[in-house]
C-alpha positions, 0 to 999 in steps of 0.5 A: 949154395953160397953165403952172404951176410944178413943185413939186420944181424950181420951174420952169415947165412946160406943162400940156396942158389939152385931152385929145385921143384920137388916131384909129386908124391905120385911121381916119387912112388911114395906109398907103403906098398907099390901095389897101393898105387892107383894107375894113371890111366883107366883100367877095366874091372878085370885088370884091377881084380888081378892087381896085388898090393901085398904078397909076402910072408909075415913075421909068423911065416904065414903068407899074406896076400892083399888084393889092391882092389876088392871087386863087389857086386852092387844090388843091381848086378853091376860090378865095382872095384873098390881100392883097399885103401881109398875105399876102405870104409865102403869095403867095410860097409859091404862086409857088414851088409853081407853079415845081415839077413833081409830083416837086418839081423846080424848073422854070425 
């Protein structure tokens, strides 16, 4: 880094002589939990089902284990892996559907 005089104000200013390209967020692994990352290469549902986002004791001493993916079965029988962050809204929809009967009445 060097300094030079600004032509209009005649005051010194810093000039960054090194041009650095910042690595992407994905390359820097910036997630709250490393288990939140979505793999770069495709994975099978079985591989996704084994991933764990969080596996730690909480402040009360209870153990918290959160899967990275929730595997759900579609009405046609097909299984689908939903990411616990990216697909949170769809996971909520699945949970709501599981709590209603065939007439749409909520079951508690």
